[in-house]
C-alpha positions, 0 to 999 in steps of 0.5 A: 500500500502507498505510504500515506501518513495517518497518525491514528493513535494521536487522532483517536484521542483528539477525535474523542475530545472534539466529538464531545463538543462538536458533534451535531445534534439531530433536530428531531431526535436530539441525539448527536453523532458522537457515538460515530465520530468519537469512536471511528479512529479507535475502531480504525486502530483495531482494523474494525472500520473501513477507510480509503486505506483499503482501496489505497491505489484508487485516488492516485490512479484516478488523479493521474488519469484525470489531471491531463498535464494540469498542475492545479486542480480544485477538489471537493471532498464530499462527506468525511468520517475523518481526515483519511480521504484528505490524506489519500488525496494529498498523497495522490496529488504529490505523486502526480505533481498536482497543486490542489485547492481542497474544500471539505464539506460535512454536515458535522463539525467534528470531521472538519476539525480533524481535517483542519488538524491534519492539514495543519500537520501537513503544512497546507491550507484547506477550506472547510464548510459545515453544511448539507451537501445539497445546500452547498452553492459555491461561487466556483465549480470544482474539477474533482469531487471525491467521496468514500462510502458516502452514497451508502449512507442515504436511501435511493431518492437522496442518493439521486439528489446528491449525485445530481447536485454533484454534477452541478458543482462540477466544471465541464469535463470535471469528474466524481471519484467515488468508492462505495461498498456494494451489496446484493440487489436482494438485500433489504434496507436498511442494513444493520448489525445482526445480534450475532455480528454485534456480539462478535464485534464486541468480542473483537473490540475487547480482544484488540483494545489497548485498555483494561478494567473500567476503561475497557468497560466504557469502550465496550459501552461505546462500541455497543452504542455504535453497533446499535446505531450504525446502518447503511443502505444497500446498493449494487454495482449495477445500481451505482453505475446506473445512478451516474449514467441516468444523470448524464455522467460518462463512466470513464473507469470502473472496477470492483475491489476487495478490501486489501490488507485487512486483519479482520477475517471472520468478523462480519457487519457494517463498515467491517473491512473483511471480504467487503467489496467496493465499486470504484468509479470515475464518472465525468460530467459530459 
């Protein structure tokens, strides 16, 4: 895998602290997303959360294909659990000699703070914006839009709205670079952890955690909350391709890859890397 710097041990502590004060509360339920953003880095340390690391060659290859000799690109990262997409995009730009003006959008402030922290470590400036992507109306269009495991967070109707809006955000000839887990067409929505999957997940967290006693008890409580809340919407490779082509995109490249380098072989469930299959798509605006 490419040598992409991701200081997870350091950022796990930071994420937990930031999430407590910056995670967004839902206007209807009153619940915040701290159960997700506060734990995600710790799960990644235990190889129990999917990330661009498992499709590490995608962004370098895609940007190399698309920059067409240009040394400057406007790039939008649409949705970010943490700074991982930024890390991989920066690495890809460095490999291709691209200077990037990068904007990161998310509906929650926690991942934006993590992106700002990572950018500061890397010695670069980025733009961040806390907003629903459908409400984002920038003055200047983008050359590239990047996302990872984003579309699977939404039902079919909202996915369509997002991909359509992305097209309006792109300059002529611009492209969406996206990867998303694909599942059988027969799978019903929403996808959640089953009870056996939850128990296996908690057992693995306990075995891999770098803590004991009351600290481990609190970690397992947080992990159980994560397993109870986490859900996704099934999307097949066929439906993902059709989503873009039906909205006027040209599919410049597509592939399906298995998660690489995972040490999680027998654990199943949402966002678990083992045996996960991701569609990697480059869709250009005609």
